[in-house]
LUMPAMI-852813 format. One record per residue: x, y, z of N, C-alpha, C, O in turn. Coordinates in steps of 0.1 Angstrom, whole numbers, plus 5000, padded with zeros to 4 digits. Last residue first. Layout:
BEGIN
XYZXYZXYZXYZ
...
This chain:
BEGIN
084933741476084233641466085533581456085333501447
085733951488086333841495085633711487085833601491
084534161478085834181478086634021480087633981474
081834111481082334121467083734091467084234001460
081734141508081334001502081833961490082333851486
082334381515083334281517082834151512083634051511
081134611487080634511501081934421501082534381491
082534921487082434791480082334711490083134701499
082635251478082235151488081935051483081135051475
084635521473084135421466083635321480084235331491
084935891471085035761475084035651471082935671467
085936211463085136091462085735981468086935991472
088236391468086736461470085736361467084536401469
090236141472090136321473088536321476087936251484
089035861473089835921464089436081463088536141456
088935611498088735771494089635811483090835801483
087035291501088235361494088035521493087035561486
085235081523085635231516086735261514087635261522
084034811524085334841521085534991515085935011504
081234721543081734811530083334801533083634771544
080534611566079634551558080534591544080634511535
081734751587081634591592081034531575081134411572
081134991584082934921583082834801581083634741574
078535121567078935041580080334981578080534921568
078535451556078535321552079135241564080135291571
078035701562076835621560077235481558076335391558
080535811561080135781575078935671573078735581581
081035951538081235801541080935741552081035621553
080036181528079236091535079735961537078935871538
082236311517081736381528080636301535080136341545
082836201494083436121505082936191517083236141528
080436131470081036221477081536171490080836091496
080335781454079735891461080735991469081835951473
079835461443080735581442079835701446078735711442
079235141453078735281454079835371451080835351457
077834831443078934881445078535071443077835121435
075734551455075934721448077234771454077634771466
075134321462075834311449075834441443075934461431
073534331485074934271487075734281475076934251475
071434631495071734461487073234421485073934521482
071434701524071534721513072234621504073334551505
071034731555070434611549070134641530069034601524
072634931561072634821568072034711562072634601563
072235201550072435101542073134961550074134891545
070635471552070835341560071035271552070135261544
070435691534071035701547071135581554071735581565
071435571500070235601512070835641523072135621523
073535721476073135631485072435691494072435811497
072435961451073235921462072435831470071235841472
072635841415072035881429072935891438074035841437
072235621388072635751391072335831402071435911399
073035311380072135401388072835501392073835491398
073435041361074135171362072735261368071635281362
071734831358073234811365074034921367075034921374
069434891348069434841361070734841366070934841379
069735041327069435161335069435041351069335091362
070934831309072034941313071235011324072035051333
069634511325069734631315070634751321070934761332
071534221333070634331336070634441325071634461317
072733971327071334001324070534081328069334071328
075234041336074633971344073333981341072534001351
076634161311076234251320075134201332074334281338
076833991288077934041297077834121306078834161312
074033971284074833821288076133891294076533851305
073434211272072734161285073634031291073734011303
073834291250074734331260074234271272074834301282
071034511234071934421236072634401249072234461259
069534731235069734631223070334531225070134441218
069634961249068734871255068934741242068034651244
071835151246070435171241069035061244067835091242
073835051259073235171265071835181257070835231263
074534821240073734781257073334901259072134891263
075234961219074134901219073334851233072134851236
077835091231076535181224075035091222073935141223
079134981261078734951247077635011243076535001249
081335131281079935091278079435081265079335181258
083935191294083335161280082335111278082435011270
083935291316083435171320083435141302082735041298
084735571312085435491321085235341319086235261321
082535671295083835681290084635551299085035461293
080135621313080335541298081735541294082235441289
081235811332080735641334081035571323081935491321
080936031322082035991323082135851326083135781322
078136041314079136031305080436001308081235951300
077036051341076935911332077735961320078135851314
077836331352078336171357078136041352078735941355
076236461334077936461335078336311342078936211337
073736411339074236381323075836361325076636281319
073536491369073336351362073936291348074436191346
074236691389074436681372074636561367075636521361
073336711412072636661403072736681389071836701381
075636991419074536881424073436851416072636931413
078036991394076937061403076136971413076436851411
079636821383079736951380078837031388079037161389
078836581405079936621397080236771393081036841399
076836421417077036521420078436541417079236521426
075436171413075336271402075836421405075536521398
077035851422076535991426076336091413077136081403
076035541413076935661412076235801414075235851409
076035191418075335331424076135441424076935451434
075834921398076935031403076135151405075535211395
074934611405074534751403075734821406076434791415
076334341406074934351397074534511394074034541383
079634351396078434351406077234351396077134361384
083034311397081734261388080734281399081034241411
085434561401084434491406083334431400082534521397
086834751385087334631387086634511395087034401396
085234971386085134911373085934771376085734671368
086135131409084935021413084634951398083734871399
088335251400088635161410087535041410087734921411
087135421382088035331377088335211387088535101383
085635581398084835511387085835411382085235311377
087635721415086735611419085935531411085435431416
088835841395089735741400088935651406089235531406
086736021385087335921376088235821384088235701379
086736161409085336121406085736001395085135891395
089236291410088936201418087736131415087736011420
089036451383090136331385089536241395089236121393
087336651371086736551380087436421381086936321381
088636901361088236771352087936631359088136521355
088837031385088037091373087536961369086436911371
090836911397089536911403088636941394087636871394
092936881380092036741384090936781392090136691395
093537161378092737121369092236951372091336901365
095137211401093837281402092937171390091837121393
097437041392096737001406095137061404094036991405
098137201368097837071368096937001379096036921377
098837441384097737441375097237301372096037281374
101037371400099837381406098637401397097537381401
102537201378102537191389101237271396100237191396
102637261347102937121352102737101368102836991372
102537531348101337451342101437311346100437251349
104637641359103037651367102237521358101537441363
106037571342106337531357105137541363104637461371
105337691319105537541320105537481336105037371340
105737971329104437921323104537761324103737701332
108537991334107638011347106337951338105937861344
109537941305109937841317108737851329108137761334
108138141293107938011288108337921299107537831302
109638361306108338361305107938201303107438141313
112238331299111938341311110538331314110238291325
111838341269112538221275112138231289111538131292
111238591266110138501262110838371269110038301275
113438741272111838761282111138631276110338581284
115438621258115538621270114238631279113938581290
114538711232114638571235114638541251113938451256
114238991235113038911233113338771234112338691236
117239051240116339091249114939021247114339001257
118538941215118638901230117838931240117738851250
117039121198117038951197117138911211116238861218
117939391199116739341208116339181208115439131215
120039411182120539381198119339331203119339241211
119139491160119539361159119739331173119739211175
116439661151117239681161117739541164116939451169
114939531126115539711126116639721138117639791136
114739291129115739321118115839471121116939521119
113239321154114839231153115839261143117039271145
111139411146111939481158113439421156114539491157
110039231127110339351124111339461134112039551130
109739011142110938991134111239121127112339141121
107539071157108939051164109839071156110939121160
105639131138105839251148107539231154108339321155
105538821131105838941121106439061127107539101123
104338741154105838701148106238811137107138891138
101938861157103338901163104538871159105538941159
100338791136100938941140101838951149102639041149
100438531143101338581127101338701131102538751130
098838531165100038491166100938531153102138561154
096338681157097338721165098638671164099538751163
095638421137095938551134096938651143097938691138
095038241163096138231149096538361143097638411145
093438361177094538371184095238331174096438371175
090738361166091438501166092738481167093538551161
089238131170089738161159090738281157091438281147
088438141198089638061195090238101180091438101179
086038251211086738271203088238241198089038321194
085538021227084638051217085038151207084438151196
087737971244087637871234086237931223086137871212
087838211260088938181250088338061240088538081228
084438361255085338311261086638271254086638301242
082038611250082538511248084238501258084938581264
079438721254079838731265081238591261081338501269
077838621227077538671236078638601247078738481249
079238681193078738551203078838641216079738731217
079738871178078638811176078138701184077138641184
082138971184081239061186079939001186078939051192
084038771174083638821193082638881191081838841200
083138771149082738641158082738681171081838651179
084539021145083138991141082438861147081138851149
087238921143086639001155085039021155084439031166
087338741125087638691138087038771145086338731154
086838921103085838861103085838771117084738741122
089339081103088039151108087339031110087139011123
091438871100091438921117090038981116089338951126
090838771076090938681085090638731100089838681109
091439001061089839001064089738871073088638851078
094139011067093339111070091839091071091139151079
094838801052095138761064094138911072093638891083
094238871026093438781031093538771045092538731051
096139081022094739141022093938981029092939001036
098338921022098039011032096639031035096139021046
097738790999097938701009097838801023097138771032
097738990978096538920978096638860993095638871000
100539060983099539180985098339100987097839120997
101838830971102038870989101038960991100438951002
100838860947100338700954100638740968099938700977
102039070937100839070933100138980944099039010950
104639260950104539120944102839100947102339110958
104439500962104639500948104239360941103639350930
102339640992103639550983103239530970102039530966
100539850999101939850993102739750987103639780979
098439721010098139841003099339850994099139870982
099439481027097939481017098039591008097739560997
101639591038101839481027100539471019100439471007
099839731057101239801049101339741034101139791023
098939541073098239641067098739721055098139761045
101039411084100339331072099439441069099039421057
101939631100102839581087102039511077102139531065
099939641118100139761108101039721098100939771087
100039391130098839421122099039541110098639551099
102439381141102339321130101339341124101439321111
101939601162102739651150102739541141102939581130
099839441175099739571170100439611158099939641147
101739251185100439201176100239301169100339291157
103539371200104039291188102839261179102939251166
101839451219102639551212102839491201102439551191
101339191231100239251223100839361215100339371204
102939061245102839001229102039111226102239141214
102739041273103939161267103939131251104839181244
101138881282100538981278101439081270101039171263
100638571264101638641269101538791269101838851259
098838451254100138451243100938521249101938561243
096638441269096738341257098038351252098438261245
098138481301097238491294097338391280097938281281
099738461326100038431314099438491301100138541292
098038491352099038571348099938571335100638671333
096838141352096738291353098138341356099038271360
096438001321097237961333097238141336097538231328
093337891302094737981306095237961318094537911326
091437741301091837781288092837871291093237941281
090537601323091337501312091637581302092137531292
089537811340091137741343091637681332092737691329
088238071320088337941326089337881329090237901321
090638381324089438321318089438161326090238121335
092038681329092038541335090538481328089538541327
092738851301092338871316092338741317092638671307
093738981275094138871283093738861298094638871306
093339261264093739241277094039111285094439101297
092539091239093239221243094039231256095239201256
090538901244091538901235092738981236093838941233
088938931268089638831267090638841256091638771258
088539221268088839151278089939031275091139021278
087339221245088339311245089239261258090439271258
085039061246086139031238087439111239088439061235
083539211265084039091269085139031261085938961266
082939461253083639441263084539321268085639311273
081439371232082739411230083739431243084939431243
079439231247080439141239081539191234082539121231
078039461259078839361268079339251259079739161266
077339591234078339671242079239561254080339571257
075439421227076639451217077539481225078539411226
073539431246074339281243075439321237076439271240
072439671244073139651255074139531257075039511265
071339621218072039731220072939691231074139681229
069639381220070939391214071839511215073039501212
067839261243068439431243069739361235070639311241
067638961236066439051236066439231236065639301232
069438811208069238891223067938961224067239011214
069938691182068538661192068638731203067638701210
072238831175071238861167069838801178068938881180
074338721195073838861199072338891188071338951192
073938401209073938451197073538631199072538661206
073338211228074538251229075038371215076138411213
070438111223070738221232071938301234072038411239
070637901207070638071200070638141211070838261208
071137681219072637751216071937921210072638031209
069437521228069537651239070837711232071537791238
067337301223068337371213068537521223067637601222
065337011214065837071223067237171220068137111214
064736841192063736941200064037011207063337111210
066736851162066736851176065736941184065637061184
066836651133065936751137066036761156065436671162
069436551113068936531124068136661131068736761134
070636381092070636511094069636521104068536471099
072936141084071636141092071636321096072436361104
074335931055074036051067072736061072071736021067
073935741039075535811042075735891055076635911062
071435721031072235581033073435611039074135521043
069635951051070135881041071135781044071635741054
066936081070067935981066068435931055067735861048
066036381083066436321072067536211072068736231073
063536471107064736441105065236351091064736241090
061236751096061736601105063036581099063536641090
061737091106061336991098061836851102062736841110
062437381115061537261124060737151114059537131115
063637521103062337521098061637441106060437441106
066037501119065637641117064037611114063237661122
066437251112066237271128065737401125064837421132
067137201087066037121091065637181104064437161108
069137391084068137431074066737351086065837411092
071037231099070837381103069537431100068837491108
071437011081070836991094070437141103069537151111
072337131057070937061055070137041071069037051074
074737201063073837321063072437251064071537291071
075836951070075637021080074637151077073837201086
075836851043075136801053074836861065073736851070
077537021030076137051026075336991038074237041042
080437051030079637091039078237061039077737091049
081036881002081636851017080836901028080436821036
080037040982079736920984080336850995080036740996
080437310992079237260995078937120991077837060995
083237300982082737330996081637300999081637241010
082937200954084137150965083437180980083037090987
081637440942080837310942081537190952080937090956
083137630948081837650955081237480953080537420961
085137580929085437610946083937550953083837460961
083937590907084537460912084537460925084237370933
083337860907082137770907082737620910082037530914
085837980908085038020915083837910918083337890929
086837890882087537890897086437870907086237770914
085238030865085337860865085837830878085237740885
085838300869084438230875084438100872083638040879
089338330884088238330873086838260878086738180887
091538460902090938370900089538410891088938510893
092938690902093838570906093038460904093738360903
092038960897092038870887093038730888093838680880
091139080915092539130911093039000900094238960896
088539050916088739180912090339180907090739250898
088738790926088038840912088538940908088938950896
089638840951090438770941090138770925090938760916
087538970962089039040960089738990951090439050943
085538770962085338930954086538990954086739070944
086538590975086338550962085938690954086138710942
086938691002088038650995087838610979088738610971
084238731007084938841006086238800998086638870989
083238441007082238530999083538670995083738710984
085038371028085138311016084238401006084838420995
083738511050085038521046085538461030086338521023
081338401051081738551048082638571043082738641033
081638131057080938181043081438321037081838361026
083038161083083538091070082938151055083438211046
081338311103082438331097083038301083083238381074
079238171112079038331109080438401105080638521105
079437911110078437951101078638121103078138201094
081337861129081737861116080937931108081438011100
080037811152080337971151081137981136081638091132
079937541154078737641153079037771145078537821135
082537361146082137461156080837511153081237581143
083037141126083937181139083137261149083237231161
081937171105081637051111082337051123082336941130
082837361088081537341091081237271102080237311109
085637291079085337381093083837381098083537391110
085337141060085437051069085137151085084737121096
085237341042084337251040084037191054082937181059
088137431045087037521047085837451049085237501059
089137211033089537231048088337351052087637341063
088737171007088337091017088137111031087337061038
089237421000087937431000087537291006086337281010
091737380992091637481002090137481009089737531020
091937230969092137190979091937250993091937191003
091637450952090837350951090837280965089837260971
094037580953092637660958091637570962090837580971
096137410946095837400959094537490964094137480975
095537400919094737300926095037290941094637210949
096737640911095137630910094637530918093537550924
099337820922098937670917097437660920097037670931
099038080935100338020922099637920916099337930904
097038070951097338200940098138180929098138220918
097437860965096237840952096537950946096337940934
098537950989099337890978098537880964099037910953
096138031000097038150993098138070986098738130977
094737811004093837940995095238000990095438030978
096437671019096037611005095537720996095937740984
096037831045097637771038097337761023097837831015
093337841048093937971043095137941040095738011032
093037581056092237601042093037731040093337741028
094637591081094837491070094537511057095237491048
092737771095094637801086095137701078096037721070
090437591096090637751090092037761086092437751074
091637371111091137351100090937501091091237491079
092337541136093237441127092637441115093137511107
089937641145091237741141092037681132092537731122
088337401152088037511142089137581136089437591124
088737261173089337211160089437301148090137301138
087737321196089037401195089937301178091037291174
085137251197085337371187086737401189087237491182
085536971210085436981198085537121191085937121179
088636931229087136981229086837011211087637061203
090836731247089936721235088536811236087536781243
094036851254092836791259091936821246092036911238
096336971242096736871249095136801258095136701266
096037211227096337071221096536971228096736861223
095437411245094337341238094637221231093837131229
097937471254096837421263095837361255095437241258
099537571232099737471237098737371249098737251251
098237791223098337671214098537571223097837471223
098337971247096837891242096937791231096037701229
100837991250100337941258098737881255098137781260
103737931230102538011231101537921240101437811237
105937821224105737841238104737901238104537951249
105737751197106137641205105537671218104737591223
105137981183104037881186104537781196103737721203
107638091183106438181193105538051196105338011207
108937941163109737961179108537991189108337931200
107237971145107337851146107837841162107337771170
107838271136106438191143106538061146105538031153
110438241133110238291144108738271148108338241160
110238081108111138021118110638101131110238031141
109038291093108638181094109038101107108238071115
111038491092109538531098109038381102108438361113
113138381075113338401089111938431102111838411114
111538341051111838221059112038241075111538181084
108738531045109838491044110338381055109638351065
106238641043107238721051108238661052109038721060
104738431026103938621025105338691033105638801028
105638201033105438241018105338391020105938461011
106138181062106938181050107038241039107938321034
103338231069104138321071105538301063106038401057
102037991056101438111055102738231057102938311048
104037771070103637801055103237951052104138031046
102837811096104437841092104437851078104837961073
100437741097100937891100102237911097102738021096
100737471092099937571080100337721084100537801076
101837391114102737391100102337471089102937521080
099937431130101137491133101837511120102337611116
098037251125097837391124099037491123099037591117
099537021129099037061116098837191115099437251105
099437021158100437041149100637061135101537121129
096437011163097437141163098637141155099037221147
096436731151095936831143096136981147096037071139
097536601172098036611156097636721150098336791143
096036691194097436701192097936711179098736801176
093336571186093936711186095236771186095536871181
094236291184093836351173093936521174094336591165
094936251211096036241204095736321187096536381181
092636231229093436341230094236361219094436471216
091835971228090636101227091436191225091036261217
093735791230092835781218092035911215091635951204
094635841258095335841246094635891233094935991228
092435791273092735931272093735951256093536041248
090435521256091135581267091435711263091035761253
089335271240088835411244089435441256089135381267
091635151215090635151226090435271231091035371228
093735251197093835241212093035161221093335121232
092535171173093835121175094135101187094735001192
089935271174090035121169091635071171092034951170
090535511184089635431192090135291188090635211197
091835621159092435611170092035511180092835421184
089435631142090735541140091535511149091935401149
087835821154087535651151088935591150089235491156
089036091157089135981167089035881165089735801170
087436201135089136171135089536091147090536021145
084636181143085136111133086436101133086835991132
085136401168084736241167084936171158085436061162
085836641154086636551162086436401165087336311165
083436671141084436641132085536571141086036461138
080836731151080936581149082636561143083036441142
079436951177080136931164080436781163080136701172
076536931196077936921195078336881181077736801174
073537081211074336981205075736971203076237041212
071537121240072837151234073737071227074637011233
069936911251069737061249070637141243070237251240
071436711243070136711242069636821240069036851230
074236651246073336661257071636641256070836591263
074036501212074836551226074336541237073736441240
073736481187072536531198073236571211072936661218
075636591165075436531176074336561182073836671181
075536631127075636691140075136601151074236521148
075436431110076036551107076236621120077436671122
075636061120074936201122075836321115077036301116
075535771114076035891108075736021108075536091098
072435731130073435661120074135791114073535891111
071935721164071635771152073035761138074235791140
072235571186072035501178071635571163071235511153
073335721208072035691211071335621200070135601201
075935741202075535661212074035631212073535521215
075935751167076335771178076035701191075635591188
077435451143076135541148076735641163077735601170
078835281136078435391127077135481129076235531122
079435111155078535051146078035181135077035181128
082135141161081834991165080334991155080134891148
083035401157083835281155083035151154083335061145
080835511168080935531155081935441147081935411135
081235451196079835401190079935421173079335351165
083435611200083535471204082235391195082435291188
082235861197083335811183083435681187083335601177
080735901218080135881204081235821194081035741185
083035911237081835791235081335781225081335671220
084336141225084936011226083935901226084035811218
082836321232082936301221083836171218083736111208
082336281261081136241253082036231239081836121234
085036381268084636241272083236201262083236091257
084536641260086136561255085236411258084936351248
082736731279082636751266083636661257083236611247
084236671305082836591298082736611287082436501281
087336581309086536681305085136611299085036531290
088936401333088536401318087536511320087036541331
092436381348090636351347090436341335091336311327
094836601342094336501348092936491346092336591343
096136761312095536771324094836621327094336551318
098236471314097836611319097436701308098136721298
098536241300097736231316097136361320096136381326
099336181275098136251276097536261290096336281292
101836401283100636351274100536221275101536151276
104236471294103236431305101736401296100736381302
105336621267105736591280104536561288103636641287
104636701242104336541246104936541259105036431262
104936931238103736951237103636761238102536711236
107636961236107237021248105636971251105236961263
108436861210108836771223107936841237107736771246
106937021190106436901193106936841207106136781215
108437261194106937271191106537121198106037101209
111337171191110737241205109237231205108637211216
111337101168111537001177111137051190110736971199
111137321153109837201152110137131164109137101172
113237481160111737521166110537421163109337431168
115337321151115237341167113437391169112637351177
114837321123114837181131114437221149113637161156
115337601121113937541117113737411123112637381126
117837601130116737691136115537641133114637621142
119137471107119437431123118237501132117937441142
118137621085117837471087117937421102117137361108
119837851091118337851091117937701091117137681100
122537741090122037781104120337781101119637721109
122637651062122637541074122037611088121337551096
122537891049121337771047121537671058120537621063
124937991059123738071061122437951062121737931072
126937801050126537831060125637891066125237851077
126337861021125737751026125737721041124937651046
127438111016125738091018125237971020124037941022
129938081025129138171033127938141032127238131042
130237911000130637851017129737941026128837891033
130538070980129537970981129237900996128237861000
132538290989130638310987129838190990128838190997
134538100986134238170997132938221001132338201011
134538080959134337920968134137990980133337920987
134638300950133538240944133338150956132338140962
137438350961136438450962134938390959134138420967
139038160946138838190961137638270964136838220971
138638300919137938180923138038140938137038090942
């Protein structure tokens, strides 16, 4: 009797320890992402600001800022379009909090946490609870996952939607209703990033063949999945077809599939390259450097010296890949075996994306990092299980690396990012917004000299410019009876400002502040930018 009680107590103690580690991992994952959120990174990225401005228009009028009703794809910059899902997800947060950094960045943070939950579910189901906790702990301090979760970029939504789809697909091997639910997320993938067209359909086709051959699904399941997938994604497929065939825009009562006259995105694809052979070699080299060697990328994608998942992780990634391959061949549990095969398909098609996209960077091949995180966790737990004392070495190593990473992220990197995300320019705009005047004269020199579009989108965000007013269809009374183009002008101030209009406020590069007579203007410097407000406005 005593032995039975001791066994029960020991079993309960093990469960409690497992739960404690799980709670610690979840707490760590969430807590570190809330530090300095949403203010770090400082400033505003132009793509994130544009998505938020369009979300504001959707929240108010169910259109983008140009007036297109419920677009399946955004016109964005005109010459290069943008995916819509992140903006649609941002709408309720804008309704709650208004147009600000919190509303803009919170959806990506929440979806990133959902993606982490999906990864935990996949790993726990295929490799056990301990490996599941391992992947959560690894995710908590993973540089790529951490960095992309704290600012808003439409394409970074893609990997999260994909792994949520994969999670329900693997669960669907046991319960069919999850199989159908997975198609919801795979369908939404198509509204996240154009790269999804080069991966999701081919992954699903391969998964369909594998599962049919193993009799995990039947023809009825396949047809119902197709119905759900295309029932969700057909507007974006229609938009792509319209632009490929150069047909006219199609407007329906619930969605617009728009033709875009200007499009430079095909230049990013291997198949449209002039010299495909050379481009293929260049793409392989770029992918190897970004994914496997983890070389330095754009500032907003990686912190120097740490890569996307710490450079010491690659041996674990390769070990985990081998373990998954063995599981895909030798695993006796049919559902786990199929799950491992799906993970390998995920990896193969992610690598193909890296080959298909010219000169990939971190955000262009973001789809591959989740599968590498899974491989790393599997590899780490394999080593710990084989050699238990390595647990302390691994914990110490990643503990030190994560402390160093977070220290650099919140200090030198954060300072550098303020320049990359135009923090000084945004501060100057925020300052002049408080002064009511006839005209705001704003420099176009932001991303580069003459970057009119970037200056404008940041202005639209900071000033929360009404979409109808921007389109010239209203808002005159609230704007001194001046049209948008009369009130917001993008250019550099003239040389002689002694006879400048009394009701014009300027935002400009601070290196030309000597143009503004001190007796006429109050000049306030914000680092690389400055604001000049006439004394007559300040004293009024």
